[in-house]
C-alpha positions, 0 to 999 in steps of 0.5 A: 813923756808920761808920768806914772803915779802909783797910790798910797805913797804917791810914787811919781816919776821926778820932771825931768828924768827919762828912761831907765834913770827914771824906771830906777828910782820908781823901783828903789822906792817901790821895792823898799816899800814892799819890803816894809809891808812884808815886814809888817805882815809877820807882826799881824800874824804874831797877834793871831798867834798869840806870841808876845810882842817882843820877850827876852829870847832873841826869837821872840825879840826879833820877831817883833823888833823885825817889824818896826820898820813898818810903820815908820817907812810907811809913814815916810815914804808917804809923805816922799810920795806926796811931794813927788805927786806935788812936782807932777800936779805942779798945783798946790791946791790939787795936792791939797785936796787929793791929801784931804780926800785919800786922809777921809778915806783912810779914816773911814776904812779904818773905822770900818771894814778894818775894825771888822778884819781885826776882830771878826766881830760887830762890838763897836759900842765897846771897842773901836781902833784908832791905828795905823790907818787912822794915823796915816789919815789923819797925818795927809790931811794935816799935810794938806795945810803943812805943804804949803809952808816954804820947804825947809820950813817943813823939814824943820817942823818935822824934825822939830816935832820929832825930837822935841816930841816930849813937849806934847805930854804937858801939852796933851794933859792941858787939852780935853782927853778927847784932844790930848789923848789922839794927838800924843798920850794915846789910850782910852777915849769916848767920843759916844763910842769907845776908841783905843787909840794906839797911833797917836799924830805926834810924832808921826806928822813929823815923820811924814813931813820930814819924808814929805821935805826928803821928796826933793832929794828924789828928784836929783841926779842918781849918783847925788841922790845915792850919796845923799841917802846914804849920809842920811842913812848912816849918819841917822843910824850912827847917832843912834848906836852913839845916843842908845849905846850911851843910855844903856850904858849909864842906866843899871841894868837890873839882875835879870834883865836882858843884853845890852844890845836887846836893850839898845834895840828895845825903844818905845813905839807907842808913842815913837820915841827920837830913838826909835824913829832914828833905829828904824829910818837910818837903815831905811834910808841907807837902803834906798841907794841899794834898792836902786840895784836890785834885779830878779823875781824877789825885787819884782814881787816886793815892788809889786806890794810897794806899788798898791801897799793900801790894797795889800794893807786891806787885804792881809789883815782878813787874810791873816784872821782868816788863815788863824781860824783854819790853824785852830780848826786844824790844831784843835777841831774847832775854831777858838773864840779867842780869835773873835776877840778884839784883836790887835789892842783889848784881846781877852788873854791868850787861852791855854794851849793857844800859843803857836810856835815861831816856826808856825808863826812864820809858816803862816807869814810865808802863805799869806805873802804867797797868797797876796802877790797874785791879786796884788799883781792884779791890782798894780795892772789895773792901776797902770791901764787908769779906769776909775777914779777910786784907784787912785785911792787904794 
């Protein structure tokens, strides 16, 4: 029986599964990843809309909050897919080589194509971004060594890096800034050129390693797999609610503080705290069994995005940025110079009167998602037919 392999999350058919059961497994991973990719685009439109990353009003707060599922889902499912690809290859050396090669390509893309797509400027001497694709690339390279450990050890290591990440604060402070900031502390790093470190390695390597260990669950028969996903997802989410609730209840709130529910959901993303990861990964795991049963046009569209997430990512940043130029031209008759700043991490202050309404933000988001479907479907079909070796990496 043939084996199909996809891309960034390395989705594969599990060995020994056939027919409808196999197709449902692939669909559940692709649909979940597709939702992650769609939600991510909301936040990237927000960047160019001049809307703050969260705020006191529910509309602004949840516009940011709902996108928090993206990076954890992307990193976790990348680990899961790496495990499944390893099952297909049955050769850890081949898997390790692939992880190193693909990781290096992602890092290169972050520093070249995506740097230009985010900023539409060539001021490399003053700004370079170590973003989510940078982080995924380095984590894949590190996973090339981690996969040689026993599966239980990988699971324990991953969870330890998530839960015990605070130990990396003193460790990072003892290391040279060029290492400590990339590892955990974040911030500015100068290596000949300046880097704005948005996504550090810890705890994200722990998320990817945990996803790798989780991959074995995706090889179980359907009913057992669904029950385990539900148990893990619900228990993780419940643990978040209990711990976050206790934290909010025991910390005095300022007179101008937002409601308790918003304080519970307002968890630290940079670097991603254990509570942030429980808040996001719990619902993702809970959703997987339901994704297996999704059918129809929406499921097909989401699965298409989920089969080619890296291609989607490379297209959606310049498309969103270009769309913001068009919006500026329509609204004011000119393209605002602010749109050529160092987005998303170090742009100049948002000009007076520039900020979009949430309605306009979501309209542009919907147009972008609709525009991405056809090229992503074309590329998914191209990958399915095989051909160039480069297709394995994008």
